[in-house]
Residue, then its C-alpha position, 0 to 999 in steps of 0.5 A: m490439482a491444488n498446485a495447479r489451481y494456485a498456478a492458474m491464479n497467477e497466470v496473466i494473459g498478456e496484451p498482444e504486442h500489436d495493440a501497442n504497435s497499432a496505438l503508436t501507429e495511430l498517434d504517428k499518424g496524428l503526428r504527421s497530420g498537416r493540421v496543428g490541432e490533430q498533431c497537438e491531440a496526438i502529442v498529448k495522448f503519449p503520456r497515457l500510452f507510456e502508462k499503458y505500454p511502459f516498455p523501452i522499445l515503444i517508449n524509445s520509438s515514441f520519444l524519437k518521433l516527438a523529437d522530430v516533431f520538436r525539431v521541425g515543428n512550431n513553438f506551440l508543438r514544442l511546448w506540448v512535447l515539453r509537457v510530455c517530457q515533464q509528465s513522463e519523467k519516470h519513463l525517460d531512462k528507458i530511451l535507448n537511443v539517447e544520443e540521437f534523442v538529445r541530438r534532435i532536441f538540441s538542434v533547436s538551440h541554434s535557432n535565432d528564435p529566443v522562445a524556441r531556444a527557451l523551450t529547448l533549455q526547458t526540454l533539456g532541463s526535463l531530461a537532466g536525469v538522463i543526461p546529467e553530465r552532457q557537457q554540451v548542454h551544460h555550456s548552452i545553459r551557462r551561455s544562455l544565462d548571459s542572454h539579453d532575453s528574459v524568457e531565455v534566461e528564465a529558461a536557463i535558470y529552470a535548466a540549471m536548477q534540474f541539472a544542479a540537482q543531478s550533476k555534481s560537476f554541473a553543480l560545481g562548475m556553476c556555483d561561482k557563476i550563480s553566486d556572481m549573478i546573485r551578487g551582481i547589480a546588473t541581475p534584476a531582483h526577480m531573477k535573483l529570486l529565481l536564482i537563489p533556489i538553485l543553490q539548495h542543490m549544491h551539496h554534492d561535497t562539504s566544501t561547496a556546501a559550506m561556500v554556498r551557505k556563506v554566499c546565502t548568509d552574506l545575502l540576508p543582511k544585504y537584501p532585507a526584503k521580505d521576498f529575499v529573506v523568505t527565499t534565502l531561508n528556505t534554500l538554506t533549510k533544504l541545503a541543510a537538510a540534505t547535508l545534515v552537518d549544518i542542522p544545528n547552525q540552520v536551527e539557530l539561524l531560523l530561531h534568530y529570524l523568528v525572534k528578531d523579524k517582526r514580519w509574519s511571512v518571515k516568522k512562518a518561513s522560520l517555523m516551517g523550516l524548523h518543522q522540516l528540520a524536525k522531520v529530518g534530524p530531531h536528534l541533531w537539534p541543540i538542546k538550547c534551540v529547543h528551549e528557545t523555540i519553547r520560550v518563543a511559543r510561551s511568550s508569543r501572543n500570535q496564535g499563528v506562531i503558537s500553532l506552528a511552533l506546536d507543529v514543530f513539537i509534534v514532530l520532535t516528540n516522535s523522537p525518544i531523545i526529546c520525549k525523554e528530556y521533557v517528560e517530567p511535568d515541570s519541564e518547559l514543554m509540558q508546561l507549554c502544553q498545559e498553558t495551551c490545551y485550554s486555548s480558545n483556539s481549538m486547533v492550538s488546544a488539539k495540538s497541545v493534546k497531541i503532544i501530550t499524547h505522544m509523551v504519555n505514549f512514550c512512558f507506556e511504551e518504555g515502562l516509565p512512571i508517568s507523573d500526572v497521568e490522570e491529569h493528562i487523560c482529563t485533558v483529553e477528555s475535557l477537550l473532547l466534551l468541549l468540541v462535541s458541544c460546540k458546532s464549529g464547522e469543518v475546522g471543528d470537525y477536523v480538531l475533533k478528529i485529532c482529539l479522538q485519534c489521541a484517544i484511540t492512540l492512548c487506548k492502543v498503548h494502554k487498553p484499560l483506558s478503553n472503557r473510560f473513553v468509550d463511556l465518555i463518547a458513547t454518552q455523547l452520542a445521543n445529542a450529537s450533531d449529524n456530522c459529529s455523530l458520524i465522527l464519534c461512531e468512527a472513534l467507537g469503532g476504532i476502540g471497539g476493534l481493540e477491546p471487543h466487549c467494551l461497547d457491550p454496556y452501550i448497545p441500547e444507546i447504539i440502538d436508540k440512536l439508530n432507531k432515531i435516524a433510521t428514516s433520515s436521508s441526510s448525507y451524514d445520517k446515511k453514513t452514520k447508520v452504516m457505522l452504527c450497524t457496524l458497531i452492532f455487528q462488531t459488538v454482538q456475537p453471531s450466536d447472541w443475535d436476536d429479534n431486537f438487533q434484526l429489527a434495528v438493522d431491517s429499519v435501516i435497510n428499509n430506509s437506505d439506498l442500495w449502496g448503503n445496504y451493500k456496506i451494511a452487508r459487507s460489515a456483516a460478512r466481516y464480523g460473521h453475521y452471515k444471515v444478515c449478509s445473505y439476506i441483504m445480498a439476495e435483495l441487491k443481486g437483481k438491482v445492479s446494472s452489470e452482469h459482473l456485479h450481479f455475480w459478485l452479489v450472487a457469490l456473497e449471497q452464496i457464502g453468506k448461506a454456506e456459513a449460516s448453514l454451519t450453525s443450523d440444527q442439522s447434523l454436523i456432517d449434513r451442515i458441512g455438506a450444505a456449506i460445501t455446496y453453497y461454496n461451490t456455487a459461490i466460487s462459480s459465481l466469482k469466476a463468472g463475475s471476474n473481468p480484466g479490470s477486476s479478476l477476483s483471483f484472491q476472492c476465488e482462491y480464498s473461497s476455494l481454500r474455505c471449501e477445501l478446509l470444510q472438505c477436510f473437516s468432512q473427511l475427518i468426521a467420516s474417518c472418526n465414524s469409521l471407528c464404529s463402522s469398521p473395527p480393527p480386523a482380526i489380523a491387526t496385531t499381525i499387521m502391527s508386528s510386521t509394520r512395527d507400528d503400534l497404531q496399526r492395531c486400531g485398524h482402518i482408522t489409523g490410515q484414514l486419520r493420517k490421510c486426514a492429517k496430510e490433507f490438512r497440512a497440504c491445506g495450510e500450505l495452500y494458505w501460505k501460498l495465498y498469503q504470499s500472493a496477497f502483496d496488497a493486503d492490509p495487515v488485519s487481512l494477512t492475519n486472518i489468512q495466518i490464522l487459517q494457515d496455522h491457528s495462531l496470532e490475533t483476530q480475537e473472535m476467530l482466535q477464540s475458536c481456536k483456543t477453545a479447541v486447544e482446551i478440549m484437547k487439554k481436558m483429555d487424560l494425557r496418560k491415555w495417550t501413552l497407550r498408543a491406541i485410538t479410542h472412542q474418547h479420542v474420536q469424540c475429542l476430535l469431533e468436539q474440536v470440529e464442532v467448535l472450529v466449524t460453528g465458530p465465527f468466520c470473518l471475511p477479511r477486508y481485503f476480500f472486499q476493498i484493495l486499499q493498495s494496488t500493486s501489479v507487475k507487468l512483463a514483456v518477454s522477448p523473443q516472442p512468436r510471430v503468432n500467438g500459440e506458435w513455438i519459438t525456434v532454437i537452433s540445436g547446440a545453441q543458446l537462446a537469449v531470453k530478455v525479460e522486461g518488467v514494469i511495477q504499476h501502482g494504484s492511488r496509494p503506492g506503498l501504503f502497507r509495503s513497497v517493492e524494493k527488489v523483483t526476483v525474476s525466475l525462468v524454468t524450462q521443462p522439456t516435453p516428450r515427443a508425441n506418440t512415444n513412451e519416453k519419459v522426460a528426465s528431470d536433470v535436463s530441466l533448467s532453473l535460473t533466478q535473477t534478483v534486480i532492483p527496479v529503477r523508477d519502477f522498471f526492471s529487466a533481466q537476461f537469461l541464456v536457455s539451452l535445451g540440451s541434445g536430448s530434447a526437441q521441445a520444451t516449455a519455458v516458464v518466466e515468473a516474477a516475485v517481488i521483495d518488500q522493504t523487510g526482505a520478505t518475498w511475495q509470489t505476486g506473479p505474473k507468469i508467462t509461458l513460452t513453447l520452444k522447439q529445437h531444430d538442427d542447423p541446416t548449415r552445419s556439415h554432417 
């Protein structure tokens, strides 16, 4: 049953194929309309269609239709087709009939209209990733560069840029042409500025890169105008970042212009180039160049130069090589930081503090002695005090966040600093401004998450601040109230909750909007304060606009009641029974609250497993109690001798406890499956699941209960375990452990409420039955070709925690017995096939040959996808699609 429930969690209801076809048909009608407005409206809808149905058949058909519009339409329609190609770049390689598509587009290049030819070149340039080696297009670009029409030439330059980035042969063939045009007197200055960036892509081999570098360096003294110097330096920087071998020379060149050229735009371009090269290869920087950059920053009076130079060192100090070289307090870099950390420019001060933080963190992590560490920490504290006391607007808030982040980072690598920084921040909370208070509360939450009890001494200050702003309605105070309540939940254990805390939270709830109250309840659930959570959710559930939200709040209310009932005054077995009842109601509400946009599958499974774990505890208690109600029978010794199992002398309880152990093990395995399905979960949520799986790792409040349970077991006299008998002392030990684990803090993970990263896999399997629910016919003795195409779809923050590197597609066929027979299906005739593919632009495909064998007439084929992240870990994300296959004899065969 558990496995069936887990399988149902990953089942997907595929969108009917006719939906995509009907959408394409509607757009096709628009394309064929005689009105330009309707045609344009249809064209601009294609990118959205591609995102919704990103499969090759539809995309190929769509682009061929667009190519027809481009071929026969006017320039206005061609412009919109060009925009579609540019916006749908990642779908271009799914075009199946590339030859036909390019032929229709390229036919316009023979037009007498230079604007039409320019649009054609731009469109072909947007297709460079699909047709990088198309010689006909290369020739057309080269020819258009010699055109007398400036619009066509600029379009050719754009196309040349795109093809140079994709094609080695084009880059090599065009290198001399581009160089001659740049050097040529006949080429206008603004054209040269467009041509120079093309050279950044000439890095396909070392000789070409060297030649291009020489061309660009020769241009610098010949064209000293500001725009030329900036463009050429940027091009050389990107070229060096691609080749790596030229990084030392490029760093020296940028430093030369930083020192010698007095123009601010040139200095800025030089520093931005150094920043880019610091990201790519800090270990390739010559030591003399690092010294020179420090010298420039120390000697400059320009705050902009100093600020950008510090940005370079923020990146460089992420490298252990640079940190090791300049970690001593008398080093030039540390002296620069000491000189600028008290600058009148708060941004410069914050950047200096960040560099110091990087250096101190390096020493803590490497176990190196830190000279003047007290001075460094005092620097951070002084800047914090200065920023809190000053009201400098958005820039000041940004700088304060940088400084507080440095404090949190220091506490992470050296936790004894937590109390010191908490003391500094909490004492400033009372008199801080509205926006500053919110930032300080967020910092306290960050440090409090590292050391759970470091905020304990400052709970009175937090409550005073909460009472002071409880009735305020400003936007900053609304957020601050939620953060202050979160700090209380984070600091106060649920067992220590009293009326004073409840009154403070109630004063906020009564003066906040519904969304603020929901966030307070969410924080309460995340830190185990379920009475507060259920109370707020009960008030909110009737004040939402949709049925789905109502059931979601009802589920949270029931979960809160379930967890709160576990700490009531009833007997342990009654408390667990009540909690199971509440959880079953919550699971029903979660299923009712699910919708296609939000399936709540993780929430349903997580709640179901919590309910199942409580049922395991209930069964364990009943088994322990059976030692008194069902003592060992008189024949227990005989049974022990015949089974050669010493524990059989204990009678009925032996089998019961073994059954409980098996159930706990099965529950742990289901938590592991849930873990494998939670690809988008944040690391803390995954840790939460791991603790529930095997009682290990962090999440300190929940882990403390596990440690206490272990301590109870250690108090047992180990010599009594050697008697191979189950005694009342052993049973009492188990009951005490159940009491600790059940009443200990249980915190809902963040992933239960918030999905910070969204990743989904969409599959299309062919062949498909003509009508949903029917079978697919397979000729007896033949093999069925099954093609699986898939697309990985992302939310707004792809790759936040982990990214998809590979996809494993599996196909499992299982023959089904004929109706009205007692025939059993042999397991050896089932088929299991697996293929691992690497997605290209989030698209992948796999193919399988399926044979049903001669002994089966019908079978089910299950196609499932699993993703592999950058560490090689496999995640069972699904989806899963089931096909029904039916085998028929070939009527054309002779018998």
